[in-house]
C-alpha positions in Angstrom: 29.1 11.8 -39.1 25.7 11.6 -37.6 25.6 14.8 -35.5 21.8 14.6 -35.1 22.2 11.3 -33.3 25.1 12.8 -31.2 23.0 15.7 -30.1 19.9 13.6 -29.4 21.9 11.3 -27.0 22.0 12.1 -23.4 25.1 13.9 -21.9 26.5 17.3 -21.9 30.0 18.6 -21.2 32.8 21.1 -21.8 35.5 21.0 -24.4 39.0 22.6 -24.1 41.2 22.4 -27.2 44.6 23.9 -28.0 47.1 23.6 -30.8 44.9 22.0 -33.4 41.5 20.4 -33.9 39.4 23.4 -33.0 37.5 23.0 -36.2 35.6 20.2 -34.5 33.8 22.9 -32.5 32.6 24.5 -35.7 31.2 21.2 -37.0 29.5 20.5 -33.7 27.9 23.9 -33.3 26.8 24.2 -36.9 24.1 21.5 -36.4 20.8 22.3 -34.5 20.7 20.9 -31.0 24.3 21.5 -30.1 23.3 22.8 -26.7 22.4 19.2 -25.8 26.1 18.4 -26.1 28.1 21.5 -25.4 27.9 23.5 -22.2 31.0 25.5 -22.9 34.0 25.4 -25.2 37.4 27.0 -24.8 40.5 27.4 -27.0 43.4 28.5 -24.7 45.9 28.9 -27.6 48.8 30.8 -26.1 51.0 29.3 -23.4 49.7 32.0 -21.0 46.1 31.1 -21.7 46.9 27.4 -21.3 48.7 28.0 -18.0 45.7 30.1 -16.7 43.3 27.3 -17.7 45.3 24.7 -15.9 46.2 26.8 -12.9 49.9 26.5 -13.6 52.4 26.2 -16.5 52.4 22.6 -17.8 55.7 20.7 -17.9 55.1 20.3 -21.7 52.3 21.9 -23.6 51.6 19.0 -26.0 51.6 15.9 -23.9 49.3 13.2 -22.7 49.5 14.6 -19.1 48.4 18.1 -20.4 45.5 16.6 -22.3 44.4 14.6 -19.3 44.7 17.7 -17.1 42.6 19.8 -19.6 39.9 17.1 -19.6 39.7 17.0 -15.8 39.5 20.8 -15.6 36.8 20.8 -18.3 34.9 18.1 -16.4 35.0 20.0 -13.2 33.9 23.1 -15.0 31.0 21.2 -16.6 29.9 19.9 -13.2 29.8 23.5 -11.9 27.6 24.5 -14.8 25.4 21.4 -14.6 25.5 18.9 -11.8 24.4 16.3 -14.2 27.1 17.0 -16.7 28.8 13.8 -18.0 32.1 14.7 -19.6 35.0 17.0 -20.0 37.2 16.8 -23.1 40.8 18.1 -23.5 43.0 18.1 -26.6 46.4 19.5 -27.3 48.3 19.2 -30.6 51.5 20.1 -32.3 50.9 20.1 -36.0 52.6 21.1 -39.3 53.2 24.9 -39.5 55.1 27.4 -41.6 58.4 26.5 -39.9 60.2 23.2 -39.4 59.4 21.5 -36.1 62.0 19.3 -34.4 59.5 17.1 -32.6 56.7 14.8 -33.8 53.5 16.1 -35.2 50.9 14.7 -32.8 47.7 15.2 -30.9 46.6 13.9 -27.5 42.8 13.7 -26.8 41.6 13.0 -23.3 38.0 12.4 -22.1 37.0 12.4 -18.5 33.6 11.0 -17.4 32.4 10.2 -13.9 33.5 6.6 -14.4 36.5 6.6 -16.8 39.6 8.5 -17.9 40.3 8.0 -21.6 43.3 9.0 -23.6 44.1 8.7 -27.3 47.5 9.8 -28.6 48.0 10.0 -32.3 51.5 10.6 -33.8 51.4 11.5 -37.5 53.7 10.3 -40.2 55.7 13.5 -40.2 55.7 15.3 -43.6 53.2 13.1 -45.2 50.2 15.5 -44.8 49.6 19.2 -45.0 48.4 21.2 -42.0 44.9 21.0 -43.3 45.0 17.2 -43.6 46.4 16.9 -40.1 43.7 19.2 -38.8 41.1 17.1 -40.4 42.3 14.0 -38.6 42.5 15.9 -35.3 38.9 17.0 -35.7 37.9 13.4 -36.4 39.6 12.0 -33.4 38.0 14.7 -31.1 34.6 14.0 -32.5 35.2 10.2 -32.1 35.9 10.8 -28.4 32.6 12.7 -28.2 30.7 9.8 -29.6 32.2 7.6 -26.9 31.4 10.3 -24.3 27.7 10.0 -25.3 27.8 6.2 -25.4 27.4 6.0 -29.1 30.2 3.6 -29.7 28.4 2.1 -32.7 28.5 5.5 -34.4 32.3 6.0 -34.1 33.7 7.0 -37.5 36.8 5.1 -38.4 40.1 7.1 -38.5 41.8 6.9 -41.9 45.4 6.3 -40.8 48.4 5.5 -42.9 51.1 2.9 -42.2 53.4 5.5 -40.7 50.8 6.9 -38.2 50.7 5.6 -34.7 47.6 5.6 -32.5 47.7 4.4 -28.9 45.0 4.6 -26.3 44.6 4.2 -22.5 41.3 3.8 -20.7 41.2 3.6 -16.9 38.0 2.8 -15.1 37.9 4.6 -11.7 37.3 2.4 -8.7 34.0 3.4 -6.9 35.8 5.0 -4.0 37.9 7.1 -6.4 34.8 8.2 -8.2 33.4 9.4 -4.9 36.5 11.6 -4.4 36.3 13.0 -8.0 32.6 13.7 -7.7 32.8 15.2 -4.2 30.7 12.6 -2.4 33.6 11.2 -0.4 36.4 13.0 1.4 38.8 10.3 2.4 39.6 6.8 1.1 42.3 4.6 2.9 44.5 2.6 0.6 46.3 0.8 3.5 45.3 -0.9 6.7 46.9 1.8 8.9 45.7 4.8 6.9 42.9 6.0 9.1 44.8 5.4 12.3 48.2 6.9 11.6 49.1 9.7 14.0 51.3 11.4 11.3 50.7 12.1 7.7 53.1 13.0 4.9 51.0 15.0 2.3 52.2 15.4 -1.3 51.4 15.1 -5.0 54.0 12.3 -5.3 54.5 13.0 -9.0 56.5 10.8 -9.0 57.0 9.1 -5.6 60.7 8.8 -5.0 63.3 7.7 -2.4 63.3 11.1 -0.8 59.6 10.6 0.2 60.3 7.2 1.6 63.3 8.4 3.6 61.4 11.4 4.9 58.6 9.2 6.1 61.0 6.8 7.9 62.9 9.7 9.5 59.6 11.2 10.7 58.4 7.8 12.1 61.6 7.5 14.1 61.4 11.1 15.3 57.7 10.9 16.3 57.7 7.3 17.4 54.6 6.5 15.4 53.6 5.2 12.0 53.5 7.7 9.1 51.0 7.4 6.3 51.1 9.2 2.9 48.2 11.6 2.0 47.4 12.3 -1.6 44.6 14.8 -2.4 42.9 14.4 -5.7 42.4 18.2 -5.6 45.1 20.8 -5.2 45.2 24.5 -4.7 47.3 25.3 -7.7 47.2 22.1 -9.8 44.6 20.4 -11.9 42.6 17.7 -10.2 43.9 14.1 -10.5 42.2 11.7 -12.9 41.9 8.0 -12.6 45.1 7.4 -14.7 47.0 9.7 -12.3 45.7 7.7 -9.3 46.5 4.4 -10.9 50.1 5.5 -11.8 50.9 7.3 -8.5 49.5 4.6 -6.2 51.4 1.9 -8.1 54.7 3.7 -7.4 54.3 3.4 -3.6 56.0 0.5 -1.8 53.7 -2.5 -1.2 53.7 -2.0 2.5 53.0 1.8 2.4 49.8 3.2 4.0 48.2 5.8 1.7 45.2 8.0 2.2 43.4 9.5 -0.8 41.5 12.6 0.1 39.4 15.5 -1.2 41.3 17.9 1.0 43.3 20.4 -1.0 44.1 22.9 1.8 45.7 22.2 5.2 42.5 23.5 6.9 40.6 20.8 5.0 43.2 18.2 6.1 42.9 19.4 9.7 39.1 19.0 9.7 39.6 15.4 8.5 42.6 14.6 10.8 42.5 16.7 13.9 45.3 16.3 16.3 47.6 14.7 13.7 51.2 15.8 12.8 51.7 16.7 9.2 55.2 15.9 7.8 56.2 18.6 5.3 59.1 20.3 3.6 60.2 23.9 4.1 58.7 24.9 0.8 55.3 23.6 1.9 55.2 25.3 5.2 56.1 28.6 3.5 53.0 28.2 1.3 50.9 27.5 4.4 52.0 30.9 5.7 51.8 32.8 2.4 48.8 35.2 2.0 48.8 34.4 -1.8 47.1 31.1 -1.0 44.3 32.9 0.9 43.3 35.3 -1.9 46.0 37.8 -0.8 44.0 38.3 2.4 46.0 38.5 5.6 42.8 38.2 7.7 41.9 35.0 5.8 45.4 33.6 6.3 45.3 34.4 10.1 41.8 32.8 10.4 43.1 29.7 8.7 46.1 29.5 11.0 43.8 29.9 14.0 41.7 27.0 12.7 44.8 24.8 12.5 45.6 25.6 16.1 42.0 24.8 17.2 42.2 21.4 15.5 45.4 20.8 17.4 47.5 19.8 14.4 51.3 20.2 14.2 53.9 20.3 11.5 57.2 18.5 11.5 59.2 20.6 9.0 62.1 19.1 7.0 64.7 21.3 5.3 64.6 21.8 1.5 66.9 23.2 -1.1 65.3 26.5 -2.0 66.9 28.8 -4.6 70.3 27.0 -4.3 70.3 27.2 -0.5 69.3 24.5 1.9 66.9 26.0 4.4 65.4 24.5 7.6 62.6 25.8 9.8 65.1 28.1 11.6 65.8 29.9 8.3 62.2 30.6 7.4 60.2 33.8 7.8 56.8 32.5 9.1 53.9 34.1 10.9 54.3 33.5 14.7 51.0 31.7 14.8 52.2 29.2 12.3 55.7 28.8 13.8 54.1 27.9 17.1 52.6 24.8 15.4 56.0 23.7 14.0 58.9 21.5 15.0 62.0 21.4 12.8 64.4 18.8 11.6 68.0 19.9 11.3 70.2 19.4 8.3 72.4 17.2 10.4 69.4 14.9 11.1 68.2 14.7 7.5 69.0 16.1 4.1 67.6 14.7 0.8 67.7 16.9 -2.3 65.6 14.7 -4.6 62.8 16.6 -6.3 59.7 15.3 -8.1 59.8 18.3 -10.4 63.4 17.6 -11.4 62.7 13.9 -11.9 59.7 14.7 -14.2 61.8 17.2 -16.3 64.6 14.7 -16.5 62.2 12.0 -17.6 
């Protein structure tokens, strides 16, 4: 591999690698000029370290979703280190070890750039190679992704795969408004004709969108006598930022007639600044988080200041009941700060109950 050409090419970023392929870092850093490619590199090997890196425990450690999340976290870290940074790379692998593994031996490599979300998923012909041989292919795939990150497509080394190996890829070009959200130059992008005018918004991650979301929006529209739009923030307080593949997949799941707003507004104080005077349609679990000091750096004064700001922006919350710890709870059951309760109206269990959960659907899938 022509590492001299790689390091001479424009572009720097951050690499985060777990489970296999970390030898690629040694090969990169052993060549003079590596600082022109690598801003930082991390190997969060344990599940605890991986969860800390992502901001939460992943549904599955070795998956395409986790690789994409690592790449986006790396990209955002790179942009904090250098506003001109051009990529974040994430890789997660499950390879041959000293015990028998029930699942496939595989690696997922994701690359995030300002314009594109890339993914390569390689499943090995299990048992055909030693750990060292699988590691070598992982390193090669990671380095291949770096050549693409630095626009050296002509320098890509071919992967030496066997008939039993399977490599699939997915490259999603971000639409210009999406790129503005990811890069922080835009704060709100309507995806439907009513988006900017709706008097009520149903915020969520919608991972995935399901019938419960649709029914909740319909019930809120009937209760409030106004249209309800969905709001999806590309940034979240306790989850990795969304990439372009996430946006493609989540938007495609909404009904064709749905009005959706994409925002760069992770906190409700941010949403209130964008949408003063609106009603936010939320579940009991969400309103509990709004009132929990944990989400304000464990500072009660910061929490109270945020609630005061919500009141100043004249927003309200329509709170639907949720199944919490095997008990269905509505607004009346919740312990909330009085300043927050004053901004809330509740929906009774008799009016609406829907126990579908995106988390449960993901785990089942």
